[in-house]
KOLMITI-220002 format. One record per residue (C-alpha): x, y, z; residue number from 1. Coordinates in Angstrom, 1 decimal, m for minus. Layout:
BEGIN
X  Y  Z  NUM .
...
//
This chain:
BEGIN
m31.0  4.6  m16.4  1 .
m27.2  3.8  m16.7  2 .
m26.6  0.8  m19.0  3 .
m23.7  m1.5  m19.9  4 .
m23.9  m3.9  m22.8  5 .
m21.8  m7.1  m23.0  6 .
m23.1  m7.6  m26.5  7 .
m20.5  m7.2  m29.3  8 .
m17.7  m7.5  m26.7  9 .
m15.2  m10.2  m27.3  10 .
m13.3  m12.1  m24.6  11 .
m9.7  m11.1  m24.6  12 .
m7.3  m13.8  m25.9  13 .
m5.0  m14.9  m23.1  14 .
m1.5  m15.9  m24.0  15 .
1.0  m17.4  m21.5  16 .
4.0  m15.2  m21.1  17 .
7.6  m16.5  m20.6  18 .
7.4  m15.9  m16.8  19 .
7.1  m19.2  m15.0  20 .
8.3  m20.6  m11.7  21 .
7.9  m24.0  m10.1  22 .
9.1  m26.0  m7.1  23 .
8.0  m29.3  m5.7  24 .
4.8  m27.9  m4.2  25 .
3.7  m25.0  m6.4  26 .
3.7  m23.6  m9.9  27 .
3.3  m19.9  m10.7  28 .
2.8  m18.5  m14.1  29 .
1.3  m15.4  m15.8  30 .
m0.6  m14.8  m19.0  31 .
m1.2  m11.6  m21.0  32 .
m4.3  m11.1  m18.8  33 .
m3.8  m12.6  m15.3  34 .
m1.8  m14.8  m12.9  35 .
m2.2  m18.5  m12.0  36 .
m1.1  m20.6  m9.1  37 .
m1.3  m24.3  m9.5  38 .
m3.4  m23.8  m12.6  39 .
m6.0  m21.9  m10.6  40 .
m6.7  m18.1  m11.1  41 .
m4.7  m16.1  m8.6  42 .
m5.1  m12.5  m7.7  43 .
m1.9  m11.5  m5.9  44 .
m1.9  m8.7  m3.3  45 .
1.5  m7.1  m2.4  46 .
2.6  m4.5  0.1  47 .
5.9  m2.7  0.5  48 .
7.7  m2.9  3.9  49 .
11.4  m1.8  4.1  50 .
13.3  m4.0  6.5  51 .
16.2  m1.6  7.0  52 .
13.7  1.1  8.2  53 .
12.2  m1.0  11.0  54 .
13.6  m2.8  14.1  55 .
14.4  m6.3  13.3  56 .
13.0  m7.8  16.4  57 .
9.5  m6.7  15.3  58 .
9.6  m7.7  11.7  59 .
7.7  m11.0  12.1  60 .
4.8  m9.5  14.0  61 .
4.4  m6.7  11.4  62 .
4.6  m9.2  8.5  63 .
1.8  m11.2  10.2  64 .
m0.3  m7.9  10.4  65 .
0.2  m7.4  6.7  66 .
m0.8  m11.0  6.0  67 .
m3.9  m10.5  8.1  68 .
m4.8  m7.6  5.9  69 .
m5.0  m10.0  2.9  70 .
m1.5  m9.6  1.5  71 .
0.2  m12.7  0.2  72 .
3.4  m10.9  m1.0  73 .
5.8  m8.6  0.9  74 .
8.0  m6.3  m1.3  75 .
11.0  m4.4  m0.2  76 .
13.6  m2.2  m1.8  77 .
17.2  m3.2  m1.1  78 .
18.8  0.2  m0.3  79 .
22.4  0.0  m1.4  80 .
23.6  2.9  0.8  81 .
22.2  1.2  3.9  82 .
24.4  m1.8  3.2  83 .
27.6  m0.2  1.9  84 .
27.7  3.3  3.2  85 .
31.5  3.1  3.3  86 .
33.1  1.4  0.3  87 .
33.7  m2.4  0.8  88 .
32.3  m2.3  4.3  89 .
29.2  m4.4  3.9  90 .
26.4  m4.4  6.6  91 .
23.9  m7.1  6.6  92 .
23.2  m7.4  10.4  93 .
20.6  m6.0  12.7  94 .
17.9  m4.1  10.7  95 .
20.0  m4.7  7.6  96 .
19.7  m8.4  7.8  97 .
18.0  m9.1  4.5  98 .
18.3  m12.8  4.9  99 .
16.5  m12.9  8.2  100 .
13.7  m10.7  6.8  101 .
13.1  m13.1  3.9  102 .
13.2  m16.0  6.3  103 .
10.6  m14.1  8.4  104 .
8.4  m13.9  5.3  105 .
8.8  m17.6  4.8  106 .
7.9  m18.3  8.4  107 .
4.7  m16.2  8.1  108 .
3.7  m18.0  4.9  109 .
4.0  m15.0  2.5  110 .
6.0  m14.6  m0.7  111 .
8.8  m12.0  m1.1  112 .
9.4  m9.6  m4.0  113 .
12.9  m8.2  m4.2  114 .
13.2  m4.6  m5.5  115 .
17.0  m4.5  m6.0  116 .
17.7  m1.3  m7.8  117 .
20.6  m0.3  m7.9  118 .
18.8  3.1  m8.0  119 .
15.5  2.8  m6.1  120 .
14.5  6.4  m5.2  121 .
12.4  5.6  m2.1  122 .
12.9  9.1  m0.7  123 .
16.4  7.9  0.2  124 .
19.7  9.8  m0.1  125 .
20.9  9.7  m3.7  126 .
18.1  7.3  m4.5  127 .
20.1  4.6  m2.6  128 .
23.4  5.1  m4.4  129 .
26.3  5.4  m1.9  130 .
28.0  8.7  m1.6  131 .
31.4  7.2  m2.4  132 .
30.1  5.9  m5.7  133 .
28.5  9.3  m6.5  134 .
31.9  10.9  m6.1  135 .
33.7  8.7  m8.6  136 .
34.3  10.0  m12.2  137 .
31.8  7.6  m13.8  138 .
28.4  7.8  m15.4  139 .
25.9  6.3  m13.0  140 .
22.9  4.2  m14.2  141 .
24.7  3.4  m17.5  142 .
26.8  0.7  m19.1  143 .
30.0  2.5  m18.0  144 .
32.3  m0.5  m17.2  145 .
33.4  0.9  m13.9  146 .
29.8  1.5  m12.7  147 .
28.9  m2.0  m13.8  148 .
31.8  m3.4  m11.8  149 .
30.5  m1.9  m8.6  150 .
26.9  m2.8  m9.4  151 .
28.0  m6.4  m9.9  152 .
29.7  m6.5  m6.5  153 .
26.5  m5.1  m4.9  154 .
24.4  m7.7  m6.7  155 .
26.7  m10.5  m5.6  156 .
26.5  m9.4  m1.9  157 .
22.7  m9.3  m2.1  158 .
22.7  m12.7  m3.7  159 .
24.6  m14.2  m0.8  160 .
21.7  m13.0  1.4  161 .
19.1  m14.6  m0.8  162 .
20.8  m17.8  m1.8  163 .
18.7  m20.9  m1.1  164 .
15.6  m18.8  m0.5  165 .
14.4  m18.5  m4.1  166 .
11.1  m20.0  m5.2  167 .
12.8  m22.7  m7.1  168 .
14.5  m23.8  m3.8  169 .
11.2  m23.9  m2.0  170 .
11.8  m20.3  m0.6  171 .
9.5  m17.3  m0.8  172 .
11.4  m15.1  m3.3  173 .
9.1  m15.0  m6.4  174 .
10.0  m11.7  m8.0  175 .
12.7  m9.2  m8.8  176 .
12.3  m5.6  m9.9  177 .
15.2  m4.3  m11.9  178 .
16.1  m0.6  m11.4  179 .
13.3  1.9  m10.8  180 .
11.6  4.5  m13.0  181 .
14.5  4.0  m15.4  182 .
14.3  6.4  m18.3  183 .
11.7  8.4  m16.6  184 .
13.3  9.5  m13.3  185 .
16.8  9.6  m14.6  186 .
18.7  7.0  m16.5  187 .
19.0  6.7  m20.2  188 .
16.2  6.5  m22.8  189 .
15.7  4.8  m26.1  190 .
18.1  2.1  m27.3  191 .
20.8  3.0  m24.7  192 .
18.2  2.7  m21.9  193 .
17.0  m0.7  m23.1  194 .
20.6  m1.9  m23.5  195 .
21.4  m0.9  m19.9  196 .
18.3  m2.7  m18.6  197 .
19.3  m5.8  m20.6  198 .
22.8  m5.6  m19.2  199 .
21.5  m5.5  m15.6  200 .
19.1  m8.4  m16.1  201 .
21.8  m10.5  m17.8  202 .
24.2  m9.8  m14.9  203 .
21.5  m10.8  m12.3  204 .
20.8  m14.0  m14.1  205 .
24.5  m14.9  m14.4  206 .
24.9  m14.3  m10.6  207 .
21.9  m16.6  m9.9  208 .
18.8  m14.5  m9.4  209 .
16.3  m16.9  m10.9  210 .
12.7  m16.0  m10.0  211 .
9.3  m16.6  m11.7  212 .
8.7  m12.9  m12.3  213 .
10.9  m10.0  m13.4  214 .
9.4  m6.5  m13.4  215 .
10.2  m2.9  m14.3  216 .
8.3  0.2  m13.5  217 .
6.4  1.3  m16.5  218 .
4.9  4.8  m16.0  219 .
6.0  7.9  m17.8  220 .
7.8  6.2  m20.6  221 .
10.2  4.2  m18.3  222 .
12.0  1.3  m20.0  223 .
10.3  m2.0  m20.0  224 .
12.0  m5.0  m21.8  225 .
9.4  m6.7  m23.9  226 .
9.0  m10.4  m23.0  227 .
11.7  m10.0  m20.4  228 .
10.1  m7.8  m17.7  229 .
6.5  m7.4  m16.6  230 .
5.5  m3.7  m16.6  231 .
4.1  m2.4  m13.3  232 .
2.1  0.7  m12.7  233 .
1.4  3.0  m9.7  234 .
m1.0  5.7  m8.6  235 .
m1.1  8.1  m5.6  236 .
m3.9  10.2  m4.2  237 .
m1.7  13.3  m4.3  238 .
1.8  14.3  m5.4  239 .
3.8  15.5  m2.3  240 .
6.9  15.6  m4.5  241 .
5.3  18.2  m6.7  242 .
6.9  21.7  m6.9  243 .
3.5  23.3  m6.5  244 .
2.3  24.7  m3.2  245 .
m1.3  25.0  m4.4  246 .
m4.1  22.4  m4.5  247 .
m3.5  20.2  m7.6  248 .
m6.0  19.5  m10.4  249 .
m8.4  16.7  m9.8  250 .
m6.6  13.4  m9.6  251 .
m7.1  11.1  m12.6  252 .
m6.6  8.0  m10.5  253 .
m10.2  8.2  m9.4  254 .
m11.5  7.7  m13.0  255 .
m12.6  4.2  m13.8  256 .
m10.6  4.0  m17.0  257 .
m8.4  1.6  m19.1  258 .
m5.5  4.1  m18.7  259 .
m3.1  3.2  m16.0  260 .
m0.2  5.5  m16.6  261 .
m0.1  8.1  m13.8  262 .
1.5  11.3  m15.0  263 .
1.9  12.5  m11.4  264 .
4.5  10.0  m10.4  265 .
8.0  11.4  m10.3  266 .
6.7  14.5  m12.0  267 .
9.4  16.5  m10.1  268 .
12.0  14.9  m12.4  269 .
10.4  16.4  m15.5  270 .
11.6  13.5  m17.7  271 .
10.1  10.6  m19.6  272 .
6.6  11.3  m20.7  273 .
2.9  10.6  m20.3  274 .
3.0  7.5  m22.5  275 .
4.3  4.0  m22.0  276 .
7.1  2.4  m23.9  277 .
5.5  m1.0  m24.7  278 .
2.3  m2.5  m26.1  279 .
0.1  m2.6  m23.0  280 .
m2.3  m5.2  m24.3  281 .
0.4  m7.9  m24.2  282 .
0.6  m7.8  m20.4  283 .
m1.7  m8.1  m17.4  284 .
m2.3  m4.8  m15.4  285 .
m0.1  m4.9  m12.3  286 .
0.3  m2.1  m9.7  287 .
3.4  m2.1  m7.6  288 .
3.1  1.4  m6.4  289 .
m0.5  2.0  m5.6  290 .
m0.2  4.6  m2.9  291 .
m1.0  3.0  0.5  292 .
m0.3  6.5  1.8  293 .
1.8  9.6  1.1  294 .
5.2  10.8  2.3  295 .
4.9  14.5  3.3  296 .
7.6  16.9  2.1  297 .
8.9  20.3  3.0  298 .
6.7  21.9  0.3  299 .
3.5  19.8  0.4  300 .
1.6  18.3  3.3  301 .
m1.3  16.3  1.8  302 .
m3.2  13.9  4.0  303 .
m4.0  10.3  2.8  304 .
m7.4  9.8  4.2  305 .
m8.7  6.2  4.4  306 .
m11.6  6.8  2.0  307 .
m9.3  8.1  m0.7  308 .
m6.9  5.2  m0.3  309 .
m9.7  2.6  m0.5  310 .
m11.5  4.3  m3.4  311 .
m8.4  4.5  m5.5  312 .
m7.7  0.8  m4.9  313 .
m11.3  m0.1  m5.8  314 .
m11.0  2.0  m9.0  315 .
m7.8  0.1  m10.1  316 .
m9.6  m3.3  m9.5  317 .
m12.6  m2.0  m11.5  318 .
m10.4  m0.8  m14.3  319 .
m8.8  m4.2  m14.8  320 .
m5.8  m4.5  m12.5  321 .
m5.1  m8.2  m11.7  322 .
m2.4  m7.6  m9.2  323 .
m2.6  m5.0  m6.4  324 .
0.8  m3.8  m5.0  325 .
1.0  m0.9  m2.5  326 .
3.7  1.5  m1.8  327 .
4.0  1.8  1.2  328 .
1.8  m0.6  3.1  329 .
4.1  m0.3  6.2  330 .
5.9  2.8  7.2  331 .
9.3  3.1  9.0  332 .
12.1  5.2  10.2  333 .
15.3  6.2  8.3  334 .
18.5  5.0  10.0  335 .
21.3  7.5  10.7  336 .
24.5  6.6  8.9  337 .
28.0  6.8  10.1  338 .
28.8  9.7  7.8  339 .
25.4  11.3  7.0  340 .
21.7  11.2  7.4  341 .
19.9  8.9  4.9  342 .
16.9  10.9  3.8  343 .
16.3  12.5  0.3  344 .
17.1  16.2  0.3  345 .
17.8  19.1  m2.0  346 .
21.3  19.3  m0.4  347 .
22.3  16.1  m2.2  348 .
20.7  17.2  m5.5  349 .
17.2  15.8  m5.1  350 .
14.1  17.7  m6.0  351 .
12.5  17.2  m2.6  352 .
13.2  17.5  1.2  353 .
11.6  15.0  3.6  354 .
12.0  14.4  7.3  355 .
15.4  13.1  8.4  356 .
13.9  10.2  10.3  357 .
10.2  9.7  9.8  358 .
9.1  7.5  6.9  359 .
5.6  6.9  8.4  360 .
4.2  7.5  4.9  361 .
0.7  7.7  6.4  362 .
0.7  4.0  5.4  363 .
m2.0  1.5  6.6  364 .
0.6  0.4  9.2  365 .
2.6  3.4  10.3  366 .
6.1  4.1  11.5  367 .
5.6  2.3  14.8  368 .
3.3  m0.5  13.5  369 .
0.2  1.4  14.6  370 .
m2.7  0.8  12.2  371 .
m4.3  3.8  10.4  372 .
m7.9  3.7  9.3  373 .
m6.8  2.7  5.7  374 .
m5.6  m0.7  7.1  375 .
m9.0  m2.0  7.9  376 .
m10.6  m0.4  4.8  377 .
m8.1  m2.1  2.5  378 .
m8.5  m5.3  4.5  379 .
m12.2  m5.2  3.6  380 .
m11.4  m4.8  m0.1  381 .
m8.8  m7.6  0.0  382 .
m11.2  m9.9  1.8  383 .
m13.5  m9.6  m1.2  384 .
m10.7  m10.0  m3.7  385 .
m9.2  m13.1  m2.1  386 .
m12.6  m14.7  m1.4  387 .
m13.7  m14.4  m5.0  388 .
m10.4  m14.3  m6.9  389 .
m11.2  m17.2  m9.2  390 .
m14.3  m15.3  m10.5  391 .
m12.6  m11.9  m10.4  392 .
m9.2  m12.7  m11.9  393 .
m10.9  m14.0  m15.1  394 .
m13.3  m11.1  m15.3  395 .
m12.6  m8.4  m17.9  396 .
m13.3  m4.7  m17.6  397 .
m16.1  m3.4  m19.8  398 .
m16.8  0.3  m19.8  399 .
m20.0  2.3  m20.6  400 .
m20.4  4.0  m24.0  401 .
m20.1  7.3  m22.2  402 .
m16.8  7.1  m20.3  403 .
m15.9  10.2  m18.2  404 .
m12.4  11.2  m19.2  405 .
m11.8  14.3  m17.1  406 .
m11.3  14.1  m13.4  407 .
m12.8  17.5  m13.0  408 .
m16.1  16.1  m14.4  409 .
m18.1  15.9  m11.1  410 .
m21.4  15.4  m12.8  411 .
m21.1  12.2  m14.8  412 .
m21.6  8.8  m13.1  413 .
m18.4  6.8  m13.0  414 .
m19.1  3.0  m13.3  415 .
m18.2  m0.1  m15.2  416 .
m18.4  m3.9  m14.9  417 .
m15.8  m6.7  m14.8  418 .
m17.5  m9.5  m16.7  419 .
m16.5  m13.2  m16.5  420 .
m17.4  m14.7  m19.8  421 .
m17.2  m18.2  m18.6  422 .
m19.8  m17.5  m15.9  423 .
m21.7  m14.9  m18.0  424 .
m21.7  m12.6  m14.9  425 .
m19.5  m10.5  m12.8  426 .
m19.2  m7.3  m10.7  427 .
m20.6  m3.8  m11.1  428 .
m18.2  m1.1  m9.8  429 .
m19.2  2.5  m8.9  430 .
m17.0  5.3  m7.8  431 .
m18.4  8.7  m6.9  432 .
m15.4  9.7  m4.9  433 .
m13.0  12.4  m5.9  434 .
m10.7  14.0  m3.3  435 .
m11.2  17.7  m2.7  436 .
m14.3  17.8  m5.0  437 .
m18.0  17.9  m4.4  438 .
m19.5  15.1  m6.6  439 .
m23.1  15.1  m7.8  440 .
m25.6  13.4  m5.6  441 .
m27.2  11.0  m8.1  442 .
m29.9  9.7  m5.6  443 .
m31.3  6.2  m6.2  444 .
m30.0  4.6  m9.3  445 .
m30.7  1.3  m11.0  446 .
m28.3  m0.1  m13.5  447 .
m29.1  m2.3  m16.6  448 .
m26.6  m4.9  m17.7  449 .
m27.4  m6.3  m21.1  450 .
m26.2  m9.9  m21.5  451 .
m26.5  m12.1  m24.6  452 .
m29.7  m13.8  m23.3  453 .
m31.2  m11.5  m20.7  454 .
m31.2  m8.0  m19.2  455 .
m30.1  m7.7  m15.6  456 .
m31.6  m4.7  m13.7  457 .
m30.2  m4.0  m10.3  458 .
m32.1  m2.8  m7.3  459 .
m31.8  0.9  m6.7  460 .
m28.5  2.0  m5.2  461 .
m28.1  5.2  m3.3  462 .
m25.2  7.1  m4.9  463 .
m24.3  10.2  m2.9  464 .
m21.2  12.4  m2.9  465 .
m18.1  10.3  m2.0  466 .
m19.9  7.0  m2.5  467 .
m18.1  3.9  m3.9  468 .
m18.9  0.2  m4.0  469 .
m19.0  m3.1  m5.9  470 .
m22.0  m5.3  m6.6  471 .
m22.4  m8.8  m8.0  472 .
m24.6  m9.6  m11.0  473 .
m25.6  m12.9  m12.6  474 .
m22.7  m14.4  m10.6  475 .
m22.5  m18.2  m10.2  476 .
m21.1  m19.3  m6.8  477 .
m21.5  m23.0  m6.1  478 .
m25.1  m24.0  m6.5  479 .
m26.5  m20.5  m6.6  480 .
m26.6  m17.5  m8.9  481 .
m26.6  m14.0  m7.5  482 .
m28.8  m12.2  m10.1  483 .
m28.5  m8.7  m8.7  484 .
m27.9  m6.8  m5.4  485 .
m27.7  m3.4  m3.9  486 .
m25.4  m4.8  m1.2  487 .
m21.7  m5.4  m1.7  488 .
m20.3  m8.9  m1.6  489 .
m17.7  m9.4  1.2  490 .
m16.7  m13.1  1.6  491 .
m18.0  m16.6  2.0  492 .
m18.2  m18.6  5.3  493 .
m18.3  m22.2  4.1  494 .
m21.8  m22.3  2.5  495 .
m22.8  m18.9  3.7  496 .
m22.4  m15.7  1.7  497 .
m21.7  m12.4  3.5  498 .
m22.8  m9.1  2.1  499 .
m22.5  m5.6  3.5  500 .
m24.7  m2.5  3.2  501 .
m24.8  0.9  5.0  502 .
m28.3  m0.1  6.2  503 .
m28.6  m3.9  6.2  504 .
m32.3  m3.8  6.5  505 .
m32.5  m2.0  3.1  506 .
m30.5  m4.7  1.4  507 .
m32.1  m6.3  m1.7  508 .
m30.4  m9.4  m3.0  509 .
m32.0  m11.5  m5.8  510 .
m31.0  m15.1  m6.5  511 .
m31.7  m17.7  m9.2  512 .
m31.9  m21.4  m8.4  513 .
m31.1  m22.5  m4.9  514 .
m31.3  m19.6  m2.4  515 .
m28.1  m19.9  m0.3  516 .
m27.6  m19.1  3.3  517 .
m26.5  m15.5  3.6  518 .
m26.2  m12.6  6.0  519 .
m25.9  m8.8  5.5  520 .
m23.8  m6.9  7.9  521 .
m23.3  m3.1  8.1  522 .
m20.5  m1.3  6.2  523 .
m19.1  m0.3  9.6  524 .
m18.9  m4.0  10.6  525 .
m17.3  m4.9  7.3  526 .
m14.6  m2.3  8.0  527 .
m13.9  m4.0  11.3  528 .
m14.0  m7.7  10.1  529 .
m11.2  m10.3  10.0  530 .
m11.8  m13.7  8.5  531 .
m10.3  m16.6  10.4  532 .
m11.1  m20.3  9.6  533 .
m14.6  m19.6  8.2  534 .
m15.5  m17.2  11.0  535 .
m15.8  m13.5  10.8  536 .
m14.5  m11.6  13.8  537 .
m15.8  m8.0  14.1  538 .
m14.4  m5.6  16.6  539 .
m13.4  m1.9  16.9  540 .
m10.0  m3.1  18.2  541 .
m7.1  m3.8  15.9  542 .
m6.7  m7.5  15.2  543 .
m4.4  m9.9  13.4  544 .
m3.4  m13.6  13.4  545 .
0.1  m14.9  14.0  546 .
1.0  m18.6  14.4  547 .
m2.6  m19.5  15.1  548 .
m2.8  m16.8  17.8  549 .
m5.5  m14.1  17.4  550 .
m4.3  m10.8  18.7  551 .
m6.5  m7.9  19.9  552 .
m5.0  m4.4  20.3  553 .
m6.8  m1.4  21.6  554 .
m6.6  1.9  23.5  555 .
m9.8  0.9  25.3  556 .
m9.8  m1.3  28.5  557 .
m13.1  m3.0  27.4  558 .
m13.3  m4.6  23.9  559 .
m16.2  m6.3  22.4  560 .
m16.0  m8.9  19.6  561 .
m18.9  m10.3  17.5  562 .
m18.3  m13.6  15.7  563 .
m20.3  m14.6  12.6  564 .
m22.1  m16.6  11.4  565 .
m23.3  m17.5  14.9  566 .
m23.4  m13.8  15.8  567 .
m22.0  m14.5  19.3  568 .
m20.7  m11.6  21.3  569 .
m17.6  m11.8  23.5  570 .
m16.1  m9.2  25.8  571 .
m12.5  m8.7  26.9  572 .
m11.1  m6.6  29.7  573 .
m7.6  m5.1  29.8  574 .
m5.8  m4.1  33.0  575 .
m5.5  m0.3  32.9  576 .
m2.0  1.4  32.9  577 .
m1.4  4.6  34.8  578 .
0.3  7.5  33.1  579 .
1.0  11.1  33.9  580 .
2.7  13.9  32.0  581 .
3.7  17.6  32.1  582 .
5.7  20.0  30.0  583 .
7.5  23.3  30.4  584 .
9.1  25.8  28.1  585 .
13.0  25.8  28.1  586 .
13.9  28.2  25.3  587 .
12.2  30.5  22.9  588 .
13.7  32.1  19.8  589 .
12.4  33.8  16.7  590 .
12.7  30.4  14.8  591 .
11.8  27.8  17.3  592 .
10.7  26.9  20.9  593 .
12.1  24.1  23.0  594 .
10.1  22.2  25.7  595 .
10.9  19.7  28.3  596 .
8.4  16.8  28.5  597 .
8.1  14.9  31.8  598 .
6.5  11.4  31.3  599 .
5.5  8.7  33.7  600 .
4.2  5.2  32.7  601 .
3.1  2.5  35.1  602 .
2.6  m0.5  32.8  603 .
0.5  m3.6  33.3  604 .
0.8  m7.1  31.9  605 .
m1.7  m6.1  29.2  606 .
0.2  m2.9  28.1  607 .
1.9  m3.3  24.8  608 .
2.9  0.3  24.2  609 .
2.2  3.9  25.3  610 .
2.0  6.6  22.6  611 .
3.0  10.1  23.2  612 .
0.6  12.4  21.3  613 .
1.6  16.0  20.7  614 .
m0.7  18.8  19.5  615 .
1.2  21.9  18.5  616 .
1.4  24.9  16.1  617 .
4.5  24.9  13.9  618 .
5.9  23.8  10.6  619 .
7.8  20.8  11.9  620 .
9.1  19.3  15.2  621 .
12.0  17.1  16.5  622 .
12.0  14.9  19.6  623 .
15.3  14.3  21.6  624 .
16.3  11.8  24.2  625 .
19.3  13.6  25.7  626 .
21.3  14.9  22.8  627 .
20.0  12.2  20.3  628 .
17.2  13.0  18.0  629 .
14.9  10.0  18.1  630 .
11.9  11.2  16.0  631 .
10.9  14.1  13.8  632 .
7.7  15.2  12.0  633 .
6.6  17.5  9.2  634 .
3.3  19.0  10.4  635 .
0.1  18.0  8.6  636 .
m2.4  19.5  11.1  637 .
m3.0  16.1  12.7  638 .
m1.6  15.2  16.1  639 .
1.9  13.7  16.1  640 .
2.1  10.3  17.7  641 .
5.4  8.6  18.9  642 .
5.8  5.2  20.4  643 .
7.5  5.3  23.8  644 .
8.1  1.5  23.8  645 .
10.4  2.0  20.8  646 .
12.7  4.1  23.1  647 .
12.3  2.1  26.3  648 .
9.8  4.5  27.9  649 .
12.0  7.5  28.6  650 .
10.9  9.8  31.5  651 .
12.2  13.0  30.1  652 .
12.3  14.1  26.5  653 .
13.0  17.4  24.7  654 .
10.7  18.7  22.0  655 .
11.8  21.4  19.5  656 .
9.1  23.0  17.4  657 .
9.9  25.2  14.4  658 .
7.8  28.2  13.5  659 .
5.2  27.9  10.7  660 .
6.7  28.7  7.3  661 .
5.2  30.3  4.2  662 .
5.3  28.7  0.8  663 .
4.1  25.4  2.1  664 .
0.9  23.6  1.0  665 .
m1.1  22.4  4.0  666 .
m4.1  20.3  3.1  667 .
m5.6  21.1  6.5  668 .
m5.7  24.8  7.1  669 .
m3.3  25.7  9.9  670 .
m2.9  28.7  12.1  671 .
0.6  30.2  11.9  672 .
2.7  30.2  15.0  673 .
5.0  28.1  17.2  674 .
3.5  26.6  20.3  675 .
2.9  23.3  22.1  676 .
m0.8  23.2  22.9  677 .
m1.0  19.9  24.7  678 .
0.5  16.4  25.2  679 .
m1.2  13.1  26.1  680 .
m0.1  9.6  26.9  681 .
m2.3  6.8  25.4  682 .
m1.7  3.2  26.5  683 .
m2.2  0.5  23.9  684 .
m3.3  m2.9  25.3  685 .
m2.7  m6.3  23.7  686 .
m3.8  m9.8  24.3  687 .
m4.4  m13.1  22.5  688 .
m7.8  m14.7  22.4  689 .
m8.9  m18.2  21.4  690 .
m9.9  m18.8  17.8  691 .
//
């Protein structure tokens, strides 16, 4: 029987760090263990969304979608080359309007985290450094006075966009990341590297960038300024930037472990190291680049399945993370510059080639705002985190005496607890999920948790291959104590607790003291649930809240919604759109085939979009409206979907498919060839419903 003992474990001493922000309404600060908001434990959740990679008229809606997934912070790189492609010609309008984007965050009621660079990577040309600066005879990412002169001008221009919107002013900007992967993916190391980071921070402060939190990426030996920048970590379910075209070794991010340094990140740079450059126990564990998805590359085409994305995030929570930050949470599209394309490529000295346009990233919200399955899976995890953040943020990770240390270990049971010493209870975490591996089926397992004054024995939990979950034990909530459970805790509806279980009728929940009102829903329902004003709305449709409006979006004309706790059912009807399509071959060569697509869409008042779905054989594809390329895709084996609304519903498009190449890793086994198999038009319907 698996066992964890809390005996002889000491509560970690929490020390306040010199990171503090306040305004007339709020106070934010951080300790060596966790975050606080108005003196209450706070578990921040952040997601990356690049404003300059998305149409500005749609920013606000997409920010609301992210907020509805449980995020309270939006992060974005500021991509220098997008704003100053030509020297001294600054562009902060349209989709480059940083100020408007920050104001949209404020309007939606979320914070904003500025990742200013100057070098940001982000699969951008030159890592975001403009071409004209690359060509000057200076040492980039150093204290070269000429380089610093240009960086200062860049910082000053960004400050003008942010002025008056900082947290101290009552605005949403609470954080600033300085540089990116500095000393690991380029840049200087040692004393010279620290001096450059200090110079950048000093420059930012002198300009006026005053925020509660300053961060620096920490993996791989990157430079972190002790007591000046908070270290942030990352983790991805694969490494599409890798040079390998073979399956990678088992991923260590699926081990429940106190080690957060991910050796896979930026491994293509072959710099830095597998250690960190600071005493980790002085800081809370923060993730800023937990992979919300994966950007495919020319060499590698891994697929970020929803289960892997959710399991990895669960593991980081289990292991002690007290701040979840995702890269990316929302995909986008690269702009085309006046002088060049803007994607990362080997032609400009990078290690990787990516699509010219597509930055879908297989993120929870994709290139056109379409939700992928990971969106609702992460929303479920975030619902738990935010509902019980006061108990969770103060709970410390405690690991079993036998801790699996090898990701290739598919036999050992991976589990731990996060124990809240003040409550003498907490949460049991289990992860039996490892991508591309068959994990042992452990059958029915009961866990023993040894506390100072009693032993908690859980009901049996069925742990099969690819299983993961979290379960409360001896947890005080209001007037009740959840002693043990084989059902996961989801949220609270006023005085009612909500649990979920694959088979709710098999749920066993033991209480001490007053037995509360509670319900158990299915895991499927939990994956479809959105909490609004103490009501849980469950539907197969996509849903989000904006300005008190509850939106339903679906490709079905009939949508059902179940509302808890009353368990009332509602049904909504959409007026069906009419579509038709055909295609014909125009040109065939040894390298590619060109097709003409004929499309017709008769929209209704309920139609929000129509997606063109293309199934084809080939390595990659490009879509043209006349002579302009409007979309591109690197094949993964999944259908390629393109929003027609984005391009004003064209009636004729040209599709160019390139023949399958060798020396490419495809996670899904693909047939070689070059052929369009089929196309389809899928209307997406949208309406608001009363809350």
